[in-house]
N, C-alpha and C positions, 0 to 999 in steps of 0.2 A: 551447645545450642547453635552457635554461630556456624559450625560446620554443616548442620542440618539445613539451616536457612540458605547457606551457599549452595548446597546440593539441590534444594528446591528451586533456587534461582537458575542454576545451570540447566536443570531439566526444563524449566519454562522457556528459557532462551532458546534451547535446542528445539523445543516443540514449536515455538513461534517462527523460528527461521524455516523449519520444515513446512509450516503452513504458508509462509511467504513464498517459498519456492514452488509449492504446489499451486498456489493461487495464481502466480505469474505464469506458470506453465499452462494452466487452464485458459487464462486470458490470451496467451499467444496462440494456443490451439484454436480458440474461437475466432481470432482475427484471421488466421490462415484459412480456416474453413469458410469464413465469410468472403475472403478474397477470391477463393476458387469459385464459389457459388455465384458471386455477383460480378466477377471479372473486373476488378479494379475499384478504386475509390474516386471515381470521376464526378460524383454528384455530391453537392453540399449536404444534403440531408443524410446521405449515407455516411459522410465523414462525421457529421454531428452525432449520428447514431453510434459510431465506433467510439468516439470520445466519451459519450455518455455511458456506454457499456463498460469501458475501461475504468472510468472514475467510480461508477457504482460497484464494479467488481473489486476494485482496491478498497473501497469503503467496507464491503462485506468481509474481505480478508482481515482488515484491521478490527472490525467488530468481533469476529471470532477470536482473534488474539486477545483482545481486551476482556471478552467474556471468559476466556480460559483463565486469565489471572484472577478475575472476580470469583470464579468457582473455587480456585485454590485458596483464595483469601477466606472464603466462607468455610472451606473444609478444615483449615488450620485454626479456625475460631477467631480470626482477626477482627471480624465484624459480625454483628448479630443478624443483619438482614442482607438479602441478595442485592437489594436496591442500593444500600450503602456501600457494599463491596464493589458493585459495578460503577458507581459514581467515583469512588476512590481510584479504582483501576483506570477509568477513563482519564481522570485528571493526572494520574501518574504517567500513563502511557503517552499522553500528548505533551508531557513535561510542563503542564500548566501548574499543577500542584498548589491548589488554593490554600491549603494549610488548616482548614477548619476540621479536617479529619486526619488522624494519624494512627499508625500502627504501634503496637507495643515494642519495646526494645528488642526482644529476641527476633522479631520478624521484620523490622523496619528496613533492613538491608535488602529484602526482597523488593520492596517498593522503589528503592533507589536504583537497583539494577533494572527494574521494569522501565524506569524513566530513560535510562541509557539505551535499553533495548528498543523501546518505542521510538526514540530519536533516530536510531539507525534504520529501523524498518520503515518509518515514515519517509526518511530521506531516500531510501532505496525505491520506494514507490514513486516518489517525486521524479527521480531519474528515469524510471520506467515510463511514466506518463510523458515526460519531455521527449523521450526517444520515440514514443508513438506519435506525438504531435509532429516531430521532425520528419518522421517517415511519411506521414500523411502529406505534409507540405512538399516533400521531395516528389512523391507520386503525382501530386497536383501540378507541380512545375513540369515534370516530364510530359504529362498529358497536355498541358498548355503549349509547350514547345512543339509537340507533334502536330498541332493544329494551326500554328502561326507560320507565316512564311519564314523559311530557314535563313534568308538573307538578313532578316531583322536581328538575328543573334550573331551573325558573322560579320557585321559591319566593322570596317576599320575606322578609326577616328580620323576626321578630316584635318 
């Protein structure tokens, strides 16, 4: 039975990593499309819109990943209702693991692997968000430098 649980876990990890890659690819495509259309990130509201879109996009990607685990938990009979499976999946994915719900012995390894998987995927998303914020800041600085007198940036110390 352990072998089956490990195979299910491996399949879920593979599926969630593919969802992560696809989700990030869509977000990158949307940012590139937006950059061509609006010619830069020079306005504060545009930057806020990009940040909001990225955060909400990442949230949707993780919601799909969490729901995938919940559907599998329901399919294997680990929980009686989808709400319970979704709650358990969310607390496992986010590594909160409240402990009031637990899976039976043959399947509990799946939830442990889900926690490790969620930890890695959430970290990956955090790095992605930080890189987007860094890029926006870099573009903003380039924009500011192009509008300020160049000698302000080339001053030698007295």
